[in-house]
C-alpha positions, 0 to 999 in steps of 0.5 A, a space after each residue: 284693756 279694761 278691768 271691771 270690779 264685780 265683787 269685794 268692792 267696798 266689801 270684804 267678801 265675794 271677790 270677782 273681777 273681769 279683765 278684758 284684754 287681747 280679745 279675751 275675757 278673764 275672770 280673776 276670782 269668783 267668790 261667794 259673798 259671805 257676811 254683811 251685804 252692804 253693796 250689790 255685787 254686780 252680775 257677770 256682764 256676759 254669759 259664763 260660756 263666753 269666759 275664756 278663763 278663770 284665775 284663782 288666787 286661793 281656795 277660800 270660798 269668798 274667792 272660789 265659791 261661785 266657780 261651780 255656778 259658772 260651770 252650771 251656767 255653761 263655763 267650760 274653760 280652764 281655771 288656773 290655780 296653784 297645785 295646792 289651791 286646786 286640791 283644796 278646792 276639790 274638797 271645799 267646793 264639794 263641801 260648799 255644794 253639800 251645804 247648798 243642797 242641805 239648805 235647799 232640802 231644809 227650805 223645801 221641807 218648810 215650803 212644803 208645809 207652808 205651801 210655798 215655792 220650791 227652793 233650788 240650790 245655787 249649785 249641786 255636788 255634781 256642779 262642783 265636781 264638774 267645776 273641779 275638772 276644769 282646774 289646771 294646777 301650776 307651781 309657784 314661780 312659773 310663767 304660764 302662757 294663757 293666750 297671745 298677749 297674756 301671760 301669768 305667774 303665781 307667787 306665794 301670798 303667805 295667806 293659806 296653803 297654795 294662796 297666790 298673788 298673780 302677776 298678769 302681763 298683757 301686751 296690746 298694740 306693742 305695749 306691755 302692762 303688768 297688773 298684779 292681783 294681790 289676793 289675800 296677803 298673809 301675816 308674817 311668821 306663821 308657823 307652817 306656811 311661808 311669808 308673803 313673797 315680795 314682788 318688785 315690779 307692777 304697773 297696776 296693783 289690785 290690793 286687798 285691805 281686809 285689816 287695813 285699819 288695824 294692827 295685830 299687835 306684838 306677835 305672841 308665842 302661842 305654844 306656851 299660851 296654849 299649853 297653859 290652857 291645857 294644863 289648867 283644864 286637864 288639872 281640873 279634869 276637863 276637856 279643851 274644846 276648840 272651834 276651829 276653821 277646817 282649812 288653815 287654822 286647824 293645821 296651825 293648831 296641830 303644829 302647836 299641839 305637836 310642839 307641846 307634846 314634843 317638848 313635854 309642856 303639859 305635865 301629868 297628863 301624858 298621851 292626852 288625846 287630840 281629836 280632830 272631828 271634822 271630815 273637811 279638816 281631816 281632808 285638808 290636813 291630808 292635802 297639807 301633808 301632800 304639799 308640805 315640802 313645797 309650801 311650808 317654811 324653813 322651820 317646818 322643813 327643818 323638822 321634816 328633814 329630822 323625820 318629824 311631821 310638824 302637824 302629826 303626832 302620837 295620840 292624834 285621833 281622826 274622827 270620820 263617821 258620825 259614830 266616831 264623833 259620838 264616841 268622843 264624848 264617851 271617852 272620859 279622859 281629859 282631851 282636846 277636841 278640834 271641830 268645825 265650824 269656827 263660829 259654832 253655827 253648824 257642824 259637829 262642834 255644837 254637839 261637843 259644846 252641848 256636852 261641855 258648856 255646862 261643865 265648869 272644869 272644861 274650857 271652850 277656847 276660841 282661836 279666830 274672829 267671831 262675827 256678830 250674831 253667831 253662837 261663838 260671839 254670844 259665848 265670848 260676850 258672856 252669855 249665861 245660857 245658850 240654846 243648842 238643838 232646842 235645849 237650853 244649856 247653862 254656860 259654866 265652862 271657862 270661855 277663853 280666846 287666843 288673841 291675834 291669831 290671823 292669817 291676814 296681814 295687818 295694816 303694817 304688813 299690807 303697807 310693807 308688801 306694797 313697799 317692795 315694789 321698786 317703783 310706785 305703780 301707776 295706780 293702786 285699786 283698793 278692794 276686799 275691805 269693809 266699806 270704811 276701811 277701803 276709804 281709810 286705807 286708800 286715804 293713807 296710801 295717798 297721804 302717807 305714801 304718795 300712791 295714786 290709789 282708788 277704792 272702786 265700787 261694784 260695777 266700776 270699769 277702768 280703761 287702762 289704755 285711756 287711764 280713766 274710769 269708764 264708769 265708777 260703779 254703783 255707790 248706792 249702799 243697800 244699807 247705811 254704814 254703822 251709825 254712832 246714833 245720838 252720840 253713843 258708840 255702837 258697842 259689841 253688846 248692842 250689835 248682839 242685841 240687834 242680832 237677837 232682834 233679828 232672830 226674834 223676827 225670824 222666830 215670829 215668822 216661823 210661828 205664823 200658823 201657830 195656835 191662837 192661844 200660843 201666839 197670844 201668850 208669845 205676844 204677851 211675853 214680848 209686850 212685857 219685855 218691851 215695857 221693861 226696856 222702853 226707856 
């Protein structure tokens, strides 16, 4: 019995592990790498057609996003997931494929002009549809017999609708071992989905540590905080624009807005419209509604028993077509606009920002993390002007953030989840965290709790029968950890400056065939800027 760590080892995204047991080859998660790429994810050490099954913890693309690629390359086995995860993957993998095809079309237009090589998308919508057909959905709590000697069970991880920690029982040579794959553990006391389900037994645990180095702080009551933002903005005659991730966060905000309307917390603006302008978010909301009785917490169940849908209300407007989206900005009433993407990098949200950023009466409200180099991060850090669709927009709207909204458990939540086991596991494998976080969380498990814990690297292979590493994996970083160069901390503003420099190089690259006069003027402007800041 052997486990190979392929992705999300000393990194946050690209979750993928290969379990070989009882003569079967089982992939646990098959995620797409997103964001910073510190280590080289290892390729699957066999042809996808040789895989016997895939087990999926949840639908987020960093856990599911390469399943269509497996199908494209010959995988035709079952993908085991919860019912809600299978339904969410139906829309999210098709959406991911649309993005791949769109990017390929854009790159090929550029390549054709520049005489470059054609770009082939990672996978197509057809591949995504083929992958979705492979899903086998199951309810929480049911023991599922996969193969002789291999059984599994999904348990609610409380992170996303349908998210699961997976118990895997493997019986070989008269001995049974229980391996628990945590998946992403959810934050407690969320408004719709349940708390993570405690597990009591495990011989081995593969444990995520996304927020293993921090706490979220005291939980806030977001309903009155959001109501206050709406009240002040509407009183000024403005709109509240909320960039929001389509799956999970949008539905959470709909719950807040339902409660605000039900309690009458916004005065003088009865029946203010709430637009959800994201086809993916609208499809995800329909899936939430289909599964809400099976997956939501007691608070939501109480509302349902009263005949109240906790994520729907009067004046909720679903925007589907491009015409629907454009019509939102022709509605002169004060309103809430919920739109993807959460970091303002693509999609319809950029149109709504273009129409509202210059208005001092409007508010742009962020409800999630904004990574370095994104438009969302630039706005949060006080950019006075931004460029959207080639047009420079002055930022006069109020930029605010609801702090602490997270679907991930913090370090205390992760430790608490591990503490539910009646006996300490033989070993804990720490994955799905930033490079330094994997090391610090592993050290904490050692020093504070006495766990035998290790943070594997990509390609690391562990033999359960012999209790040892066959190979420890590739420790070679593709790029170094963030430095504290010359004694100065690397601030968020400096990270933004680095991102701006990267963007400048990209712009220079796109102007390779420009007129000499224009390129000379461009170079002069850069030289002047460098002389000003060369200290």
